[in-house]
N, C-alpha and C positions, 0 to 999 in steps of 0.2 A: 158617586157610584162604587160600590165595591168592586174590587179584582179577582175574577172568576179564577182558579187554577185550571188549565188545560192538560191533562193527560196525555191526548191525543195530537203528538206535535206535527202529526200530516195536518192539521187546522191551521197551522201558521203558513202554509205555502213554501213553496220550493225554497231550499236553502241560495241566500247569495253567491255568485261567483266567486267571490273574492274570499268569502267564509269557506267553500268549498276547497279552495286553492290553499288556505292557510292551514287546514285539517289534514291535506296530503303531506304539503312539507312538515309537520309537526309527526307524521307517522313515517315519512323519512329518515326524519332526523331520529327519532327512536330506534329504527330499524340500523340506522348506522351507528349509533350507541353500543345496543346490543351485538353485533357483530363485530364491530371491532373488540369490544372488551374480550368477546371468546375467541379471536383469532389474531389480534396482536397485543394483549394487555402484557405479555412475557417480554417483549421485544426488547425493551430497555430497561426491565426491572428484575428480570430471574439472573442471578448469578451463579456461576456454576460450584456447587458444593465444595467448599475446603479450598477453594482457591480467592484468590485478590486480581484485581485488573493490574496488568502491565502499564506503568506511563506516569506523566508530571501529575499533580494533584494540585499544582498552581497555575496559572495563567501562561501561555507558551512566550518562550523566549525570543521568537522571530516577530512577534506583532509589532516591534517598534524597527523594523527591518530597516525602515527609512530616516532612522536618526540621521542626523548629519554628522553625527559624533563617530558613526561607523565609515566613514568614508575618511577618514585620516589615521594615520598613522599612530601609532604611540610615540613613536619617535617624534612625529612634529609636535604632536603636544605637549612632549615632554620637554622640547627643547634640545633633545640628544640628536648625535648624529650615530648613523652605524648601529641602533638597535635593532635587534632583531626577534624581538620575543612579542608575542599577541597573547590570544586568547581566547578557550572556547565560547561560543556564543549559545549555541542550541545543537542537539544529538538527537535523531531521527533513525528510527527501522522500519523498515517496510516488512513486515512478517508475509504477506502473499504477494510478489512480484505484479507491480501494476494497480495493486491497490492502496486506499489511504496509508498515511504513514502516521506512525506509534511516538510521540515524542518523550524521552528521558530526560532524567536531571544524572543520570550514569548509566554506564554499561559495561560488563565483561566483553574482553575483543578476543577472541581464538585466533587460529591459525586461517579460518573461513571468514574470518571477518566479526562483526557486533554479534551474539548471541542471540538469537533468534530473527535475525536478518534474512529476508528472503529464502526462508525455508520452505515455501510453497509457491506454488505457479499455478494457475488454468492453464488449461490446454484442450485443443479440439482434436476430436477424431478423423484424420484424413482419410481417403481411400480414393482409387482409381474406378472403384465401382460404388454403384448405390449402396448406402446404408442404412439400416434400420435404426432407430433409435432405442429398440427392443435387441439389438443385436447380442448374441451371448458371449462369451470371452473366448469360446472355442472360434467361433467364426471371427473374430476380429482379431485373431493372434497373430496372423500369417499374413494377411494381403492389408491390413489397415496401421497406420502410425499415428501416435500422439505428439502432437506439436505445441511447443508454447505459444502464448497469445498474452497480447501487453497491450498499452494504451496505444502503441503505433497502430494499430488496425482497431481497437475498440475504446474510445476515448470514457467512454460511461463508466468503464472500470475504477477512474477516481472517484467515485462516489461510494463504492464499497468499502464499507468500514471493516478493518480485521483487527478484531482485539487479541491479547496473548491473555489470557487467566493463566498466573502461574499458583502452584503450591504454597499455603499459607498455614501454617498451624494456629494461628489466632482467630482463622476464620471461622463462623458458624461451621460444627458438622464434620470439620477436620476429622481423619483418620487415614494412617498409614494404607490401608487396606480400601481408600476407594479409589475407582475406576479413575478419576481425574488424578489421582495423585499418584497413581500407578505410571498414567503416561505423562508425567511431568506438565502436567498442565493442559488446558485447554486451547482451542482455535476457534473463536467464535466470529462470524460472518453475517454483518448488517449490511440490509439493502434496499431500495423501496421497490413497495411489493408490486408484483406485476401478473395480478390474476387473470386468467383465461375466460372463466363465465360472466355472462352479460350483467349477472347482478352484483357479483364481486367486483367487476370493473367500476359498476357505477358508484358502488360503496367509495371505492380506491381515491375515486374522483372529486367525489363531493368531501373525503376526509383531506385530501390535499388542499383543496380552493379554501377549507374554514382554518388551514393551517396545522394540521393534525395528520402530517403524512405517515400511514402506516408504514412500518417497517418487516421485512420477511428473515429470519435468523436462522444460521445453519451452525450447529454446536458439533466439532470434531476432535478426538484426541489430540493434542500437540505431536506428542511422539508415542506411538501406542509398540504397548509390550509383544515380542511374538505371541501369546497367548491371545490377548485383544485383536491381534492381525488375525490370526485363526475363525475367531469366533464372528468376526464382525466378515471376514471374506474379502479381505483388501487386496486385490493382488497386485503383483510387482509388475509394472510395466517398460519398456526403452521408451526413452521420452526423448525427443528430439530439441536441442536447445542450440540455437546458433549451428557451429560445426560438430556441436559434442551429443553423443545419445546416452545420457547415464542412466542408472536403473531407477526408477520411480516408485512410490508407492500411492495407489491411487485411492484415495478414501471417499471418492466421488463415485466407487462402485459398491453400494450396498444397497439392503432392502429392508433397510430400518424404517419403522413407521415415520410417514411423515417425509423422510428423508428424499425422495424420489419427487415428491410436489415440489418440496424447498427447490432441489436443483434443477426441476424444471422451471420454476420462477426465475433462477438466477440465468438460467440459460437464454430465456426471453428480454430478462434486462439488459445483460451483454451484449444479445444480438447474434449468436451464435446459433448458426443454423444446425451443424454437428453437433452428437454427443458431446458433453464437456465433464474433463474431467479436472479433479482434483488433488494434485500431484503433491507430494511431499519426498523432501530428498530421504534418499535408502540409504542407511547406515554402509559405509566404506564405497560409497558412489560417489562423493564428492568430486568435482572437477578440477585437474589439476592446472595451475597457471604457470606458462612459459614465456608467453610474449612480453618482453620487456621487462620482464621481472627478475628478482635474482634468485638463482638455483638453491638447492636442498645444501649444496656445499660450502655456499655462504651463509646462509640461515640457520641450516641445522635440522631445516624440515623443507617439504614442497610444498608451499602456499596452494589452497585450493579455495571454491568456492563453492557456494549452494546453486542457486538460481539467480544469483546475481549475472547482468550481462559477461564479466569479463573479470574483474578485479574484487580482492574482499572490501576495500574500503574508497569511499569517495569526500572531499573535503574540497572549501570553495570559501571566497570571503565576500564578507556582504558588502565590501567596499567594491567588489568586482561585479554584482548582481547592481548596486548602485550606479554604477557607470554605464551599464548597457542600457539600463532603463532610462537616462537623460538623452541616449540617442536615439529612441523608439520615436517613429513617426507621432506628430499629433493626431490626436482620437484612437491610439492603440490603447487596449486593455492594459490597466495599471499592472506591471510586473510583480511577480512573487517569486521569492526566492526558492520557495517549496517547487515550484514546476521545475526545478531543476534535480530533484530528489534526490538530494545529496545525504550524506549521513553526518557530517560536522560542518557546520559554520561557525566560521571564526570572525572575529574583530582585532583591528590592531596592525593591520597591515594596509599598504596603497591596493588600488586596485590591480589587478593581475600580478602580483608579488609573488604569489603562486604557481606561475609561468615557468620560473626556473631553478623551482626550488628540485633537490635531489632526495634530502633525508633531514626527519624532522623529529623533536623530542616534544611526546604530548603530555604532561604530568608528569611520570615515571618512565614512561617506556618509549623505545623509538620507533620510527615509522620510514620506510623506503618508499619513495614519492617515484614511481615507475614508470608514469607517462601521461600525456595530458588526455581530457574527457573528450572525443569525438560526439558530438551531436548530431542525433537527430529530431525529429519532427517532435519528441513527446514534450520537450519544454515549450511549446504552442498551446498545451492543453491545461485550461485553467483546473486546479485541482480541487476546487470547491463544487463547481458546477460540472462538471466533466465536459464542457465546451473546447472544442479544436479550435483558435483561430488560423485562418487562411495563410498568414504569412510569417506571423510575428510570434516570437522574437528572433526564429530564427534568420528571417531574410536581413534582419541588421547583424545578425553575427556572421553572416556569408563577406559582407562587406567588409569588415576590419577585423575578424577573428580565424582566417583562416592563417594561423601562425606556425603550423606544423607542417614541413615539409612531407613527412609518411603521411600526413592525412590528406593531401591534394587538396581541393578545392573545400573539404569539409571545415565546418568552423569548430573551433573547441572552447570548451569554457570548464573550469575546474580541472582537478587531478586526481587520479587512479592511484591506491597506498597498497602496499602489503606491511604488515607487522613483521616488526624484526623479530617480535616471540611469538610463540604461540600462548599466553595466558597474560592478557593486561588489563587495564581499568582506563575507561577517559571519562572523566566528570564536567558535567559545565563547570565552567571558570578555572579549569585547567592551563597553566602558560603555556603556548607553544613557542618553541624555540626553533630556529633554523640550522642545522647543523653543515650543512654541504648545498651547494648549487651546483649548477651545471646545464647541461646542452641536453634535448631532450628531441626524438625521432619515433615518430608512430609507427607500430609495425600492424597491419590491416590483419583482421582474421583469414 
C-alpha cells in the first residue's frame, strides 16, 4: 500500500506528552544559550585594552601544602644543627579586602606592604535613620557613615574574584593615552550572577545546574587620575575601618551604563541590605602603623597600611598549618593554608618557629617581625566555597594557641611584619634568614 503524504498535522492527533516535554526543554535550552551569550559572553573572555592580568601563569605553589617535606626544617633534613635558613614557598595579594587572593611569582614591597595588596574594600552605609538606596551624596554626607565589611560578617565574599590588570606595552591596542593605562591598570571583579527578574533567575539556575554558572563583571580603574575622578564623579568619603577613619575614593558611586545594575547584583550576592560602596585608598590617606611597630626614627619612615587590618605584611609557615590540621577533630573539613589569608607562606622551619622571630631577611631585604597575629573567625571560612564552619579551626586554636599574654585568651597564628625599607622585592624561592629572635607582647587596638 503506497504511503500518502499528510499535509495537515492535525490529522495525526494530539502529540504524546513526552514529545511536548522534550520540545519545551529544547526551547528552554535554546533560550538559555541565547540569553547566556548576550548577557555573559564577555565575563571570562574580555580583556581590558592595553593590559595583562597580574598573577602566576603556572599551577599554584600551594597545591602540595600537605607534602610531608614541608613539616621538617631544612636543618633536620640536612643533618645540621642551628641552621636558620628557610624559603619562600608562595606569595599572595588580596586586591580587595575579603575577596579572593591573587598568587604571584614575585612582588614589589613598599612601605605599606606588597604592591596592589588590599588597596580596595567594600563598605556599607550605616545610619541611625532609614536610608534609601537612591539617597543623594548631599543627603548622606553628614548623618551616615561608610563602614568596612569582611568575611567576618559576609563569608560569601570569599567567592568574589578580584583581578588586577596592569598596563603592558606588548598587549594588543596598547597606547599611553588609553584610560586603562592612565589609571595604572584595571580592577575587575567577577562573582556569581544574582538576577532579580523571574526568567533571569530561572536561566541562572539552569546554567548553574548544567555546569556553566554565569558570572557578573564589574570593571573599575585601578588608580584613576584626577581628570578621571572628576569625569566619573567619584566622591571622597570618610571610611571607618577599625578605629581609623581615613579618606577613601568611592568607585561604587557612578551612573555609568550597566554599573548600577551590576553593583545591585553584587550587593545581593554579598547579602548587604544597605547601600554598598567600593572604596579605594585615597592618595595621602594611608593609615600609619604604631602598635608594636618600629618608629620613623628607627626605620627612616613611618610604616603605613592601606586596608589591611593593622600591618603591611603577614608571614606563616606551612609546617605550622600542617601541625594545626593534625590536631583538628575527626570529620572537620580539610584545612587549607589559604584560610589564613597570609601574604607569604614559607617552608624550611619547624612548626611555629616564627613565634619568636624579631627580624628576618628575605632575599636581599630585611623585615621587622612586630607581633603575632591574633585570629578571629575568618580562618573558619572555606576560601573556595565561602562556607563558614561553626567552630573549626578556631576552636582547636583556642585550646593551644593562646600563647601571647597581650592577646589574652585569643589564639595566635602567623606573624605580622613591617619592611625595613620602602622599596624591596620578594620572589618565590627566596631564602629566609632569621637575624634576631625574642619575646613578643601583643598590644590590642
